[in-house]
C-alpha positions as CSV (number, residue, x, y, z in Angstrom):
1,M,-18.7,14.3,15.1
2,V,-15.1,13.9,13.8
3,D,-13.1,17.1,13.6
4,K,-12.4,18.3,10.1
5,D,-8.7,18.7,10.8
6,V,-8.4,15.1,11.8
7,V,-10.0,14.0,8.5
8,E,-7.6,16.3,6.6
9,A,-4.6,14.8,8.4
10,V,-5.8,11.3,7.6
11,L,-6.3,12.3,4.0
12,G,-2.7,13.4,3.8
13,S,-1.5,10.2,5.4
14,D,-3.5,8.0,3.1
15,I,-2.1,9.7,0.0
16,A,1.4,9.5,1.4
17,I,1.1,5.8,2.0
18,A,-0.2,5.2,-1.5
19,G,2.7,7.3,-3.0
20,L,5.4,5.5,-1.0
21,V,4.1,2.0,-1.9
22,L,3.7,3.0,-5.5
23,V,7.4,4.1,-5.7
24,F,8.5,0.8,-4.0
25,A,6.3,-1.3,-6.4
26,G,7.8,0.6,-9.4
27,F,11.3,-0.2,-8.1
28,L,10.4,-3.9,-7.8
29,L,8.9,-3.9,-11.3
30,T,12.1,-2.5,-12.8
31,K,14.1,-5.1,-10.8
32,A,11.9,-7.8,-12.3
33,E,12.7,-6.6,-15.8
34,S,16.4,-7.2,-15.1
35,F,15.7,-10.9,-14.1
36,R,13.3,-11.5,-17.0
37,G,12.7,-15.3,-17.5
38,S,14.1,-16.4,-14.2
39,R,12.4,-17.4,-10.9
40,S,13.7,-14.2,-9.2
41,G,12.0,-12.1,-11.9
42,N,8.7,-13.9,-11.3
43,V,9.0,-13.2,-7.5
44,Y,9.7,-9.5,-8.1
45,N,6.9,-9.3,-10.6
46,W,4.5,-10.8,-8.2
47,L,5.6,-8.5,-5.4
48,A,5.1,-5.5,-7.7
49,V,1.6,-6.5,-8.5
50,A,0.8,-7.3,-4.9
51,G,1.7,-3.7,-4.1
52,L,-1.5,-2.7,-5.7
53,I,-3.4,-4.0,-2.6
54,P,-2.2,-1.4,-0.1
55,I,-2.2,1.3,-2.8
56,V,-5.9,0.7,-3.6
57,A,-6.7,0.5,0.1
58,S,-5.0,3.8,0.7
59,L,-6.8,5.4,-2.3
60,V,-10.2,4.1,-1.1
61,A,-9.4,5.6,2.4
62,A,-8.5,8.9,0.8
63,W,-11.7,8.9,-1.2
64,M,-13.6,8.3,2.0
65,C,-11.8,11.3,3.6
66,I,-12.8,13.5,0.7
67,D,-16.4,12.4,1.1
68,G,-16.1,13.1,4.8
69,L,-14.8,16.6,4.1
70,Q,-17.8,17.1,1.8
71,G,-20.2,16.3,4.7
72,G,-20.4,12.5,4.7
73,K,-20.8,11.7,8.3
74,W,-20.3,7.9,8.0
75,E,-17.1,8.4,6.0
76,A,-15.7,10.9,8.4
77,E,-16.3,8.6,11.4
78,H,-14.7,5.6,9.7
79,A,-11.7,7.5,8.2
80,L,-9.3,6.5,11.0
81,L,-10.4,2.9,10.7
82,M,-9.6,2.9,7.0
83,L,-6.2,4.4,7.8
84,K,-5.5,1.6,10.3
85,I,-6.5,-1.0,7.7
86,A,-4.2,0.7,5.1
87,I,-1.3,0.7,7.6
88,V,-1.8,-3.0,8.4
89,L,-1.9,-3.9,4.7
90,T,1.2,-1.8,4.0
91,G,3.1,-3.3,6.9
92,S,2.1,-6.8,5.9
93,Y,3.2,-6.1,2.3
94,A,6.6,-4.7,3.6
95,I,7.3,-7.8,5.7
96,I,6.4,-10.2,3.0
97,S,8.4,-8.3,0.4
98,A,11.4,-8.1,2.6
99,G,11.2,-11.8,3.4
100,L,11.0,-12.8,-0.2
101,T,13.6,-10.4,-1.3
102,F,16.3,-10.9,1.3
103,F,15.6,-14.6,2.0
104,P,14.8,-16.1,-1.4
105,S,14.0,-19.8,-1.6
106,D,16.1,-20.8,-4.6
107,G,15.8,-24.5,-3.9
108,T,19.4,-25.1,-2.9
109,K,20.1,-27.0,0.3
């Protein structure tokens, strides 16, 4: 049986990850608006939409934690696994976003 304190800590972590990525995706969306109609604007727009993947994963993990706190044994036992998945998705998103933002392929040689 998973300790209730662990599930509560994982719940806080999941919500924090979702919030941080949401702020970053919102920043990218406003940046895309300043480049409207250009290739850079399309990249920023795509990156902002791709930010929904780790956000949704974190929110699903948080929902599982809430179910675990309400007595769901399977959800409580798999809460840490979902947190790990959310961390991997967030890290992948951060690496891809940084690569496309700082090293754009503008077609010049």
